[in-house]
C-alpha positions as a printed Julia matrix, in Angstrom:
173×3 Matrix{Float64}:
  18.05  -25.59   21.15
  20.11  -27.7    18.75
  23.5   -26.6    17.46
  22.15  -26.31   13.89
  19.35  -24.05   15.15
  21.9   -21.82   16.88
  23.98  -21.61   13.68
  20.88  -20.77   11.62
  20.0   -17.91   13.98
  23.56  -16.55   13.87
  23.55  -16.77   10.05
  20.41  -14.58    9.96
  22.58  -11.71   11.25
  25.22  -12.03    8.51
  24.85  -10.06    5.29
  25.2    -6.62    3.81
  21.53   -5.64    3.55
  18.76   -5.51    6.13
  15.69   -7.41    4.91
  12.45   -6.43    6.63
  10.53   -9.71    6.96
   7.46   -8.63    8.9
   6.14   -5.61   10.79
   4.9    -5.81   14.35
   1.81   -8.01   14.57
  -1.15   -7.26   16.82
  -4.35   -9.23   16.73
  -7.19  -11.0    18.44
  -8.53  -14.53   18.0
 -12.14  -15.46   18.75
 -14.55  -18.35   18.24
 -17.91  -16.97   17.1
 -17.12  -13.75   18.97
 -15.89  -15.4    22.2
 -12.19  -14.76   23.0
  -9.87  -17.74   22.72
  -7.3   -17.79   25.53
  -3.96  -19.6    25.55
  -3.99  -20.42   21.83
  -0.58  -20.95   20.22
   0.19  -18.49   17.41
   3.06  -19.55   15.12
   4.88  -17.28   12.68
   7.24  -18.48    9.97
   9.09  -15.87    7.92
  11.58  -16.53    5.16
  13.5   -14.78    2.44
  14.34  -15.92   -1.09
  17.98  -16.57   -0.12
  16.81  -19.49    2.06
  17.17  -17.8     5.43
  14.16  -18.07    7.72
  13.01  -17.51   11.24
  10.18  -18.87   13.39
   8.61  -17.58   16.56
   5.46  -18.07   18.58
   3.28  -16.5    21.21
   0.04  -17.31   23.01
  -3.22  -15.42   23.18
  -4.13  -13.79   26.5
  -7.47  -14.13   28.32
  -9.04  -11.64   25.88
  -7.76  -13.57   22.84
  -5.21  -10.86   22.06
  -1.64  -11.48   20.91
   1.42   -9.52   19.77
   4.6   -10.39   17.91
   7.61   -8.13   17.35
   8.84   -6.71   14.06
  11.28   -9.11   12.41
  14.27   -8.58   10.11
  17.37  -10.44    9.04
  20.54   -9.66    7.09
  21.28  -10.97    3.6
  23.75  -10.4     0.79
  21.23  -11.44   -1.89
  19.73   -7.93   -2.41
  23.1    -6.84   -3.84
  22.69   -9.27   -6.76
  21.23   -7.55   -9.8
  19.26  -10.55  -11.08
  18.05  -11.9    -7.74
  14.32  -12.02   -7.11
  13.69  -10.51   -3.7
  10.68  -12.26   -2.15
   9.63  -12.7     1.46
   7.23  -15.36    2.72
   5.03  -14.69    5.72
   2.77  -17.21    7.43
   1.01  -16.76   10.74
  -1.2   -19.59   11.99
  -3.22  -20.39   15.09
  -3.34  -23.91   16.49
  -6.65  -24.62   18.16
  -8.56  -27.84   18.76
  -6.15  -29.87   16.63
  -6.64  -27.58   13.63
  -4.44  -24.92   12.04
  -6.07  -21.64   11.06
  -4.29  -19.29    8.67
  -4.32  -15.82   10.17
  -2.0   -14.48    7.47
  -0.21  -15.91    4.45
   1.46  -13.67    1.88
   4.65  -13.27   -0.14
   5.55   -9.61   -0.67
   8.49   -8.73   -2.89
  11.31   -6.4    -1.94
  13.25   -5.87    1.27
  11.65   -2.73    2.71
   8.7    -2.02    4.98
   5.39   -1.9     3.09
   2.97    0.4     4.89
  -0.11   -1.5     3.69
   1.27   -4.66    5.33
   1.94   -2.71    8.53
  -1.71   -1.61    8.56
  -3.12   -5.11    7.96
  -0.81   -6.9    10.4
  -1.5    -4.31   13.11
  -5.14   -5.43   13.13
  -5.0    -9.18   12.57
  -8.38  -10.03   14.08
  -9.72  -13.46   13.22
 -12.71  -15.6    14.03
 -12.09  -19.33   13.6
 -15.61  -19.77   12.19
 -14.57  -17.67    9.17
 -13.57  -19.39    5.97
 -10.01  -18.92    4.74
 -10.16  -16.55    1.78
  -7.81  -14.98   -0.7
  -8.1   -11.21   -0.83
  -6.41   -8.18   -2.28
  -5.63   -4.79   -0.83
  -4.41   -1.69   -2.58
  -0.86   -0.49   -2.65
  -0.36    3.26   -2.48
   3.33    3.11   -3.31
   2.77    1.08   -6.48
   0.06    0.52   -9.07
  -0.5    -3.12   -8.17
  -2.59   -4.59   -5.39
  -1.18   -6.94   -2.79
  -2.67  -10.37   -2.07
  -2.93  -12.54    1.01
  -4.89  -15.45    2.49
  -6.56  -15.29    5.9
  -9.5   -16.04    8.18
  -9.23  -12.41    9.35
 -11.45   -9.65    8.01
 -10.98   -5.9     7.64
 -13.58   -3.17    7.12
 -11.39   -1.19    4.73
  -9.29   -2.18    1.73
 -10.36   -5.84    1.7
 -11.49   -7.25   -1.66
 -12.24  -10.97   -1.9
 -10.61  -12.82   -4.78
 -12.83  -15.41   -6.46
 -10.23  -17.83   -7.8
 -12.76  -19.94   -9.71
 -14.28  -16.92  -11.47
 -10.82  -15.56  -12.31
  -9.84  -18.96  -13.73
 -13.0   -19.08  -15.86
 -12.29  -15.58  -17.2
  -8.69  -16.54  -17.89
  -9.53  -19.63  -19.94
 -12.21  -17.76  -21.85
  -9.65  -15.1   -22.78
 -11.17  -12.22  -20.78
  -8.45  -11.98  -18.13
């Protein structure tokens, strides 16, 4: 590990506020239903103050993987006019390709239960198309959005970007 990497990791523990970057992740990766073993899963998490962290794991023989909850410390939340945004990206590297298991940018610094629920069941099939989708927020009136090859039975509404764009330019949206 380089000296700059060590300094970056130490800097992630300096600050007055705890910023929750990502809940625990549990998932399974398959190819047309067949488990994918020993696939590298990469997670990059960052906060609007420029601090970030990266980690990785590998799928087991059943295609399952887990990653721990992740936080860092920052002084930015104390600023009144600061925009508090987190970036989350989890990808799988398989056969020379990258598959987006999760990509989202929630605002705030606290745990969001809807994200906990989704990231606790991050089950993807690499034959699935990457899609944008929304899921409801119970603690706020707005929906959350993400991009993924994963699918969920509940609270998973596809976003048709082309149709939304057409409605927007015609003045409907």
